[in-house]
C-alpha positions, 0 to 999 in steps of 0.5 A: 665644658665638652658637656656644655659644647655637646649640649648646645650644638646638637640636633634640634631633634636631641634638644627637644628630648632634653627639654622634655626631661626638663619638664618631666623634672620640673613637674616632679620637683614642684611636686616634692616642694608642695609635699614640703609646703603640705608639711609645713602647713600642717605640722600636727599631721606628720603622717600624711605629709610622709603619705604626700612625699611618698606619692611623689615616688611614681612621677620620680621614676617616671623621670629617671626612666625617661632620661635614661631613655633619652641618654640612650638615644643621644647620638652625641654620646655614642662611642665612635672610633675617631672620639677614642682616638681623641681621648673621648673613650666609652668611659668618657662619653658615659660621664659627659652623658650622665652631666648632660642629664644632670644638666637637663634636670637640674633645669627643670628643678630650678624652673619648678623652684621659682615657680614654687616661689612665685606662687608662694608670693615670694617673688612679686612683679609677676601674675598669680602672685600668691594665689596658692600662699595658703596651701604652700605655707607662705606665712612660714619661711622656707627652709632652703636646705629642705628645699634644695634636697628635695630638688636635688633628688632628680638630677642626682639619681637620674645621672646616677642611673645613666652612668650606671646603664651606660658604663663601658662593659668588657668586651667579650674575647671573639674568635677569628671566624674560620679558625679553631680556639686552641685549649687544653694540652698539645694545642687541641682545637676546639669548634669554632664560636662562629656557628653557621645557620641551618640552611648553610649546610644544604644550601646548593649541596655546597656540604655534600659536595665539599665531603664527596671531593675531599674523601677521595684525596683524604689521607688515612692517618692510621697507614699515612697512604691515601685511599687510592693505593699511592705512595705514603704522604705526610698528613696535611696541616689544614685541608684546602676548602672547597670551591663550592664553599666560597658560593655558600658564604654569599649573601642570599635572599635567605639573608634578607630576613636575618636579625641578631635574634637572641638564643634564650627569650627574656626570663621575666615572662613566668615571674611576670604573670605570677606576679600579676595574678597574686596582685589580682588576687590580692585586689580581689580579697581586699575588695570583699574584706570590710576592714577599717584600714582604709588608707587616705590617698591624694585627692582624685584616687580612690579611698579603700583597703591599703591591700587594694593599692598593694595589688595595684603595685603587684598588678604593674610590676607583673605587667612591667616584667611579662611584657618582654616575654610576651613580646617575644612571644608574639615574634615567634608566633608571627613567623609561624606556620610557612611564613613569607618574607614579610611575616619572617622579617617581622617576627624575627625584628620583634624577637630582637627587640623584645627586652628593648620595646617590652619593658617600656610597653609593660610600664604604659600598660600598666599606667593605662591600667590604672588610669581606666580603673580609676576613672569610674571612682573619680566621678563618684560623689564620694571621691573629691574633684580632681586636684591641680596637684593630682592632675600634675602627677598625673600628666607627668607619669602618663607623659614620661611613660609615653615618651620613654616608649617612643624613645625605646622605638627610636633606639630600636630603629637605631640598633638596626639601621645597619641591618635596614640599610644592608636590606636596601642593597640587596634590593628589599623594597621600602615598602616591605620594611614599612609593612614589616614595622607596621605588622609589629606595631599591629601584633602589638597593640592586638595583644596588649591592648585587650591585656590592658582592658582585662587587667584594668577591669579586674583592677576595678572590680574590688572598688566598684561596689564601694 
């Protein structure tokens, strides 16, 4: 009941995102039911029916990815102190988010079932009754358990993915700022967990003046007397901070470009480049081999050796793995060679959002490269015309991946909302923040656009001569 109330009382923009998930789930469910109808109408060719069912995996994966992205940007299921006091902690909110995702996907699956039954001619009184009766095996009774099992795949997998990724994680122990963490025997103190930036040591000479002032009265631990010849004094338990250090803790214009930049770049760049190169090499080798092991793909997809398809899959996985590292590298290059405030702000923001933005961007580049590589082949005489199921599958995959990228950008904007508010309070102009966002988008487009074209051209070469 709580999930239904949160779903009903959400913002219209949030409702629109959930409707997009329902639409993607409806398209995926209809493709799964169409594979079932093909298996019913062609009982003598189980291999072709299994292949059509396997080609429903990309739309299913794209729908699950979109459902997870929408769940991560849902403001109604975000942990807040008031909800925790009412008994809705992170675990309950994770459960509510998973149930909301399951309801959205279930709505799309039921819509797909109604359209499937209507095109078979099982539902009368509406237009287009029985238009696809031969293709969807209308002369055979529909096995309801099999249909319901296929329709339950999307809600079950999407809700499980949301529950897995949004599960509450144990908070790491943090030390209080300015205090040392005791460890070992006799209470030996360690360094503080909060490290200061490099500019804090030289800012206004705070550390230098604090050291000079403290050295005149610091007691000698060996002799028990001060260095200026005074009477023996007991060692102080904690030296008083220098007055100049208080000035160093204030916010300065240097803090305008502060972002929680990760210390280590994403680790998938070497693996992504290796897998991408291996995929392109497999495609090139398969294009030169004149073997008869061709794979009959669905309508509007090129027919060629099986190794070409394996190379495409490897190239797509390599792009998705290498994209976060490339985005992090773009942010590092953007703030090189004496950067100003604009380039520094855009570069640090891009480095901080590399993992969040990079993976959906890599998937979009992989889908765009596949579409570009198959476009010249789709107009040849050897390839059949684009069928409705192929168009539906391509629409679901492309629409879900692009929407997931927009959801990732929205999540990044929500994550830096506090930083943006602090910059505005410090007097940063709004035009500079917009220019930094435009600069980040322009740099990503300038890097990933040519990369996508190069990968697409190399992927299309093995099939160009066929």
